[in-house]
C-alpha atoms as one frame of an Amber mdcrd trajectory, in Angstrom:
protein
  37.758 -65.119 -69.893  34.782 -64.090 -71.784  33.080 -64.072 -75.250  31.970
 -61.213 -77.402  28.887 -62.187 -79.584  29.123 -62.244 -83.184  26.315 -59.823
 -83.542  28.134 -57.060 -81.592  29.812 -54.329 -83.811  33.220 -54.446 -82.423
  36.630 -55.654 -83.685  36.536 -58.507 -81.190  33.214 -59.809 -82.058  32.873
 -63.610 -82.254  36.006 -64.005 -80.079  37.153 -65.495 -76.779  38.557 -62.621
 -74.728  41.304 -63.066 -72.073  42.354 -60.109 -69.939  46.195 -59.817 -69.232
  46.883 -58.376 -65.850  50.118 -57.303 -64.181  51.330 -58.646 -60.986  49.131
 -56.041 -59.050  45.894 -57.012 -60.816  45.834 -53.929 -63.078  44.665 -54.693
 -66.599  47.420 -54.414 -69.100  45.699 -55.573 -72.374  43.052 -57.796 -73.858
  44.027 -60.887 -75.688  41.613 -62.476 -78.036  41.279 -65.902 -80.025  38.617
 -66.737 -82.713  37.235 -70.256 -82.203  37.417 -70.928 -85.953  40.963 -72.029
 -86.792  40.398 -70.973 -90.495  39.725 -67.216 -89.581  42.466 -64.989 -90.820
  44.115 -63.282 -87.848  42.691 -65.695 -85.407  44.812 -64.443 -82.550  44.679
 -60.823 -81.978  45.699 -58.741 -78.769  46.060 -55.106 -77.808  49.553 -53.848
 -78.062  51.686 -54.580 -75.013  55.166 -55.818 -74.158  54.574 -59.534 -74.108
  57.888 -60.469 -72.628  57.203 -58.439 -69.518  53.959 -60.169 -68.274  52.830
 -63.693 -67.489  49.270 -64.763 -67.970  47.615 -65.772 -64.614  50.433 -64.577
 -62.324  48.267 -62.274 -60.373  45.954 -65.045 -59.398  48.679 -67.912 -59.031
  51.472 -65.963 -57.099  50.382 -66.960 -53.684  50.225 -70.525 -54.741  53.482
 -70.409 -56.405  55.129 -69.036 -53.244  53.464 -71.666 -51.128  54.450 -74.643
 -53.439  57.864 -73.245 -54.282  57.189 -74.091 -57.841  55.711 -72.851 -60.932
  54.419 -74.453 -64.265  55.277 -72.203 -67.215  53.062 -72.877 -70.316  52.329
 -71.389 -73.668  48.894 -70.082 -73.586  45.725 -68.862 -71.689  43.781 -72.005
 -72.298  46.580 -74.271 -70.895  46.598 -71.904 -67.851  42.818 -72.234 -67.434
  42.878 -75.965 -67.809  45.731 -76.411 -65.399  43.955 -73.903 -62.825  40.772
 -75.950 -63.337  42.453 -79.179 -62.522  44.092 -77.804 -59.208  47.470 -76.787
 -60.600  47.029 -73.143 -59.635  50.836 -72.570 -59.696  50.592 -72.321 -63.546
  51.352 -69.231 -65.593  51.474 -68.695 -69.410  53.994 -66.825 -71.537  52.230
 -64.204 -73.770  53.741 -65.625 -76.832  56.004 -68.563 -77.287  59.263 -67.057
 -75.668  60.193 -67.293 -71.967  62.178 -64.284 -71.127  64.876 -63.345 -68.504
  62.479 -60.601 -67.173  59.697 -63.193 -66.743  62.209 -65.361 -64.847  63.027
 -62.439 -62.658  59.354 -61.862 -61.915  58.828 -65.563 -60.896  62.145 -65.822
 -58.823  60.533 -63.540 -56.224  58.145 -66.465 -55.544  59.869 -69.798 -56.225
  62.950 -71.598 -57.354  61.503 -74.606 -59.395  60.358 -73.772 -62.863  58.519
 -76.417 -64.799  58.673 -75.656 -68.468  55.699 -77.253 -70.150  55.343 -76.041
 -73.658  53.323 -77.659 -76.288  54.584 -81.150 -77.489  55.185 -79.980 -81.003
  58.451 -78.818 -82.699  58.095 -75.210 -81.653  57.270 -76.074 -78.190  60.296
 -78.208 -77.858  62.415 -75.671 -79.456  61.043 -73.153 -76.683  62.244 -75.546
 -74.054  65.695 -75.717 -75.447  65.862 -72.130 -75.928  64.850 -71.605 -72.280
  67.436 -74.169 -71.139  70.074 -72.141 -73.208  69.051 -68.983 -71.271  69.465
 -70.952 -68.045  72.864 -71.916 -68.785  73.928 -68.567 -70.344  72.822 -66.578
 -67.335  74.086 -69.058 -64.944  70.613 -69.203 -63.271  71.716 -72.180 -61.207
  73.902 -69.740 -59.162  70.645 -67.936 -58.092  69.147 -71.204 -56.906  66.766
 -71.505 -59.736  65.895 -74.849 -61.306  64.562 -75.297 -64.632  62.673 -78.567
 -65.183  61.805 -79.394 -68.774  58.446 -81.214 -69.188  58.279 -82.925 -72.709
  54.686 -83.606 -73.563  54.090 -86.208 -76.264  54.039 -84.916 -79.969  50.930
 -82.891 -80.727  49.845 -82.656 -77.047  49.594 -79.317 -75.162  48.815 -79.117
 -71.373  45.137 -78.654 -71.951  44.796 -81.750 -74.241  47.105 -83.832 -72.134
  44.918 -83.142 -69.131  41.793 -83.914 -71.041  43.166 -87.217 -72.416  45.413
 -88.417 -69.544  43.748 -86.740 -66.474  45.024 -84.983 -63.376  46.874 -87.974
 -61.899  49.041 -88.564 -64.907  49.870 -84.869 -65.149  51.108 -85.005 -61.518
  53.231 -88.145 -62.452  54.545 -86.366 -65.560  55.912 -83.376 -63.397  57.558
 -85.952 -60.966  59.225 -87.829 -63.852  60.433 -84.675 -65.326  62.035 -83.453
 -62.101  63.834 -86.923 -61.931  64.913 -86.761 -65.527  68.626 -87.239 -65.768
  69.073 -85.576 -69.297  68.980 -82.177 -67.646  70.629 -82.836 -64.262  73.809
 -80.815 -63.558  73.066 -77.976 -66.126
């Protein structure tokens, strides 16, 4: 990640810049975010097929393979926070939808998919949509397991880690895997 100072004459001035790499480490696009929530067009990225890439996969793939699990989150900041806390098996969707193509990318490395989207209504909807995809395409038949991780309302993985800590995050993952609501899907 980087920052483009406000005095630079470029369209990304005053923004935090995140490079999106493909699985081989080749730069695909730059994604930006303005720190001021009131700025119009706060989020901006170069044009690319968001459903075909996962933020952080190039860096996380070896750990994902070794652990046989991945934590899928919504954004780059969540991935950065999780990696900083030692959860290197984390990747972010480039948008809010988790796609079948992204599932196929990750299935090369693991079978357990922890879906940890934001604790707001749209994050919950994204989890349920992912679970519907799981059923529709019978992903269990491919030995894949989708494990929904529901964060408290208003929390995202980054804020949850800051407020509750690494130990509680680990406990949340274990609790989610044991959750009976989605067993047998």
